[in-house]
C-alpha positions in Angstrom: 44.4 14.6 -106.9 42.3 15.5 -103.9 42.9 12.1 -102.3 46.6 12.4 -102.6 46.6 15.8 -101.0 44.4 14.5 -98.2 46.7 11.5 -97.7 49.8 13.9 -97.7 48.0 16.2 -95.1 47.2 13.1 -92.9 50.9 11.9 -93.2 52.2 15.3 -92.2 49.9 15.5 -89.2 51.0 12.1 -88.1 54.8 13.0 -88.3 54.3 16.3 -86.6 52.1 14.7 -83.9 54.8 11.8 -83.4 57.6 14.4 -83.5 56.0 16.5 -80.7 55.2 13.3 -78.7 58.9 12.0 -79.1 60.4 15.6 -78.5 61.8 16.2 -82.0 59.8 19.2 -82.4 59.0 22.2 -79.9 56.8 25.0 -80.5 57.1 28.5 -79.0 55.2 31.7 -79.1 56.2 35.3 -78.2 54.3 38.4 -78.9 54.6 42.1 -78.5 51.8 44.6 -78.9 51.3 44.2 -82.6 53.1 40.9 -83.6 52.9 37.3 -82.6 55.9 35.1 -83.4 55.7 31.5 -83.7 58.8 29.4 -83.6 59.6 25.7 -84.2 62.6 24.1 -82.8 63.8 20.8 -84.2 66.1 18.7 -82.0 68.3 17.0 -84.4 70.3 15.1 -81.7 67.0 13.5 -80.3 65.9 12.5 -83.8 69.4 10.9 -84.4 69.2 9.1 -81.1 65.8 7.8 -81.9 66.9 6.7 -85.4 69.8 4.7 -83.7 67.4 3.1 -81.2 65.0 2.1 -83.9 67.9 0.7 -86.0 69.1 -1.5 -83.1 65.5 -2.7 -82.4 65.0 -3.5 -86.0 68.3 -5.4 -85.9 67.4 -7.3 -82.8 64.1 -8.3 -84.5 65.9 -9.3 -87.7 68.3 -11.4 -85.7 65.4 -13.1 -83.8 63.6 -13.9 -87.0 66.8 -15.2 -88.7 67.4 -17.5 -85.6 63.8 -18.7 -85.7 64.0 -19.2 -89.6 67.2 -21.2 -89.2 65.6 -23.4 -86.5 62.5 -24.0 -88.6 64.8 -24.9 -91.5 66.8 -27.4 -89.5 63.7 -29.0 -88.1 62.1 -29.2 -91.6 65.2 -30.6 -93.2 65.8 -33.1 -90.1 69.3 -31.8 -89.7 70.9 -32.2 -86.5 71.3 -29.0 -84.5 74.6 -27.4 -83.8 76.2 -28.4 -80.5 75.1 -26.2 -77.6 77.7 -24.4 -75.5 79.0 -26.7 -72.6 76.5 -25.4 -69.9 73.6 -24.3 -72.2 72.0 -27.8 -71.9 71.6 -28.1 -68.2 68.1 -27.3 -67.3 67.9 -24.1 -65.2 66.8 -24.8 -61.8 65.0 -21.5 -61.6 63.0 -22.4 -64.7 62.0 -25.6 -63.2 60.9 -23.9 -60.1 59.1 -21.1 -61.9 57.3 -23.8 -64.1 56.5 -25.9 -60.8 54.9 -22.7 -59.5 52.8 -22.1 -62.7 51.7 -25.7 -62.6 50.7 -25.4 -59.0 48.7 -22.4 -59.6 47.1 -24.0 -62.6 46.2 -27.0 -60.5 44.6 -24.7 -57.8 42.7 -22.9 -60.6 41.4 -26.4 -61.8 40.2 -27.1 -58.4 38.2 -23.8 -58.3 36.7 -24.6 -61.9 35.8 -28.1 -60.6 33.8 -26.6 -57.7 32.1 -24.4 -60.3 31.3 -27.1 -62.5 29.8 -29.2 -59.6 27.4 -26.4 -59.0 25.9 -26.4 -62.6 22.8 -28.3 -63.7 23.0 -31.8 -65.0 22.5 -30.8 -68.6 25.5 -28.4 -68.6 27.5 -30.4 -66.1 28.4 -33.3 -68.5 29.9 -31.3 -71.2 31.8 -29.1 -68.6 32.9 -32.2 -66.8 34.5 -33.6 -70.0 36.3 -30.4 -70.6 37.5 -30.4 -67.0 38.8 -34.1 -67.4 40.7 -33.1 -70.5 42.4 -30.3 -68.8 43.2 -32.6 -65.9 45.0 -35.0 -68.2 46.8 -32.0 -69.7 48.0 -31.0 -66.2 49.2 -34.5 -65.5 51.1 -34.5 -68.7 52.7 -31.1 -67.7 53.7 -32.8 -64.5 55.4 -35.6 -66.3 57.1 -33.1 -68.7 58.4 -31.1 -65.6 59.7 -34.5 -64.2 61.4 -35.2 -67.5 62.9 -31.7 -67.5 64.5 -32.1 -64.1 66.1 -35.4 -65.1 67.0 -34.6 -68.6 70.5 -34.8 -69.9 72.1 -31.8 -71.4 71.3 -32.7 -74.9 67.6 -33.2 -74.3 66.9 -30.5 -71.7 66.1 -27.7 -74.2 63.5 -30.0 -76.0 62.0 -31.0 -72.6 61.7 -27.3 -71.7 59.9 -26.5 -74.9 57.4 -29.3 -74.4 56.8 -28.1 -70.8 56.3 -24.6 -71.9 53.8 -25.6 -74.6 51.9 -27.8 -72.1 51.7 -25.0 -69.6 50.5 -22.6 -72.2 48.0 -25.0 -73.5 46.7 -25.7 -70.0 46.4 -22.0 -69.3 44.4 -21.4 -72.4 42.2 -24.4 -71.7 41.6 -23.1 -68.2 40.7 -19.6 -69.5 38.3 -21.0 -72.0 36.4 -23.0 -69.5 36.4 -20.2 -67.0 34.7 -18.0 -69.7 32.1 -20.8 -70.4 31.4 -20.9 -66.7 30.5 -17.1 -66.6 
């Protein structure tokens, strides 16, 4: 019984704290010579607004989960995907240029890592050089994926974009891991 009451007390404290933080509750105090009055104001409109915002956010998350689930189900079953809207397949030029910028930045970072590896002792250098060579190969593959995206037809552009983004993410993580080893 004590645990339940303790849980209930913690829950009330959390709700009141959250309510004060979000502006649902306001506390006031007034006093005269012999009395102190404490008042609590509940802003029902603010609570209703926050409730609607939360419902919208949960709805958006639900739609994203549903869309992802449908995509995975289509991929698993090997079904063809529904036809994209007429202009949806064209690779956006701004994504390609953004990806090129990320790739150039990662290339520069690889150059910095290469210089750091060169300063290591021979024992450590061999293992680090192997990892650096793997990252260089991943960078070269990402460059090929970027070139493929830029020349892809509308029906293959999305797949090329997904491959390129995965390659960039993998290269970024690899650079981060190597940089952590060099510290």
